[in-house]
N, C-alpha and C positions, 0 to 999 in steps of 0.2 A: 216461093217457100214460105210457108208462115213461122212469123219469130216464136212465138206459142205452139206449136207443134212439135212436138218430140220426134214424130215417126220420119224416119229416112236421114236423119243428119245430126250433127252435134247440137245440144241444148243451147237455147241463146243464153248469154249472160245473167238477165233478170230471174232466170229459173233455176238457176245453180242452188243448191242447198247453202245454208250459211257456213258448213266447215269446209266450204271447199277453197283451194289454194288460188284458184282463177279470180274469185269473187270476194273482195276484201270484206271483213267483217264489220259493221256499221256500230258503234257502240250508241246507245242512248246516254243521253244525257244525265249525270248524277245528281240525286238531291243535295238541296241547300245543306242539311245536316251531316252530310257524309264527310268520313274524317279525309284530311287533306292528301293523305298516302294511305290508300287501302291496302298496298302488299304488306304494310308492316302489321303485325299482329299487336292487338293489345295485352294487356296483362294477362288475361283468362282465355284469349282465342288459341286455338293452334295454327302452328306455320304450316303451310304446305306448299312447296316449290313450285313454278310454273311445270306443266307438262313439258318433259323432253330432256329437263335440267339434270346433268350429272349429279349424283350424291357425291359429297365431299367439296365439292367446288361451289364459289358463290359466299355471300355474305354469314357468317354465324350468328345466330340470334340464340341470346342468354336470357334467362329469366332473372328478373331484378333480385339483387342480393338483398336479405333480409340480414339484419344484424341482432343477435340475440343476447341480452345482459342477464349474467347469472348475478343473482345478489346472494351473498353468504348469509346464513340463517344463523341465528345466534341460538345456541342450545338452551332448553329450560332445564330446572335443577329440581323437578318431581323427585320424591320418593321412590325409589320402586319396588322395595321391600324383597327384594331377591332370597336374602339369607333367611328370610322370617319365612317365605313360601316354600323353600328347598327343606327346612328342619321340619315343619307343621305336614308336609308330604311325607317325610319319612317316618315322622314319631306319632302325628296325630290322626290323621284321615287322609287316607290316599286321594279317592275323589276329588274332593276340595281343595286337596293341595296343588294338584295338577293345575283345577282354574285359576288358582291363586300364581303359580307360578307361569302360565300362558299370558296373564295380564301384567303380572311384572316385567316380562320381556317385551311386552308390547308398550309398556309404559318407557322402558330403557329406551327402543328404536324411536319413539314419539319424543323423547328428550333430544334425541341425538340429531331427529330432522327439524326440530326447534316446534314442533306440534304442540303448544304449551296446553290447546284444550283438552286433546288425544290423551296427553300425557296425563293430566289432573283425573281425566276419569278412567284411565285405566290402572293409575296408581291407587284411588279408591277401591274400586273393585279388587285390587289384588290385595288391600287391607281388610275387606271386608271379607272374602274368600280364607284368606288365612287367619283371621280372626275367629272365623266359625269352625275352621278345622281345628284350630286349638282348643276353643270350648267344645265340640265334640269328641276330643282325645282326652279330656279332662274329662268329660262326664263319662266317657268308656270306662277311665282309670277309674274312678269313684265307684261306677257300680259295678266294677270286678270286685274292687277292694270290700265293697259291702258285702257280696255274694260269698266271697271268701271267708268272710269274721262270721258270716249266718252261717255256714258250711261247718265251720269250725265248733260253734257254739252248740251246734247239733249233735255233733260226735261225741263231746263231753259231756 
């Protein structure tokens, strides 16, 4: 019987597929730059256990632990103009007072977080909006007084 012929008998050893238990798997030599222990994963490589391994048994591989340092931030001391914003919102001009109030609160938050640049920017905007609200409120009061005086002079 011919050893290469698979008809009429068991196949010969050199015709077996590489996954057969009767025929050992022949490994190719590894390249020179291959890691010394290819079974261990690198930092960013997923680890897959060998085929047939029972889950929960064997070595447990954990990622490297990273240490996080928290630096305490010093709060800044920019003025927030909160009271000024609330008073101009109530008594002078509601829309501009609301904008001033929003920037006042953002200034207070930036002061607490230690973000001096944002605190300075929001403080300036709060002051501008509150001052504009005060100016519009005073202008409105002056216009109303002038109109009342003119109306009273026309009646007399």
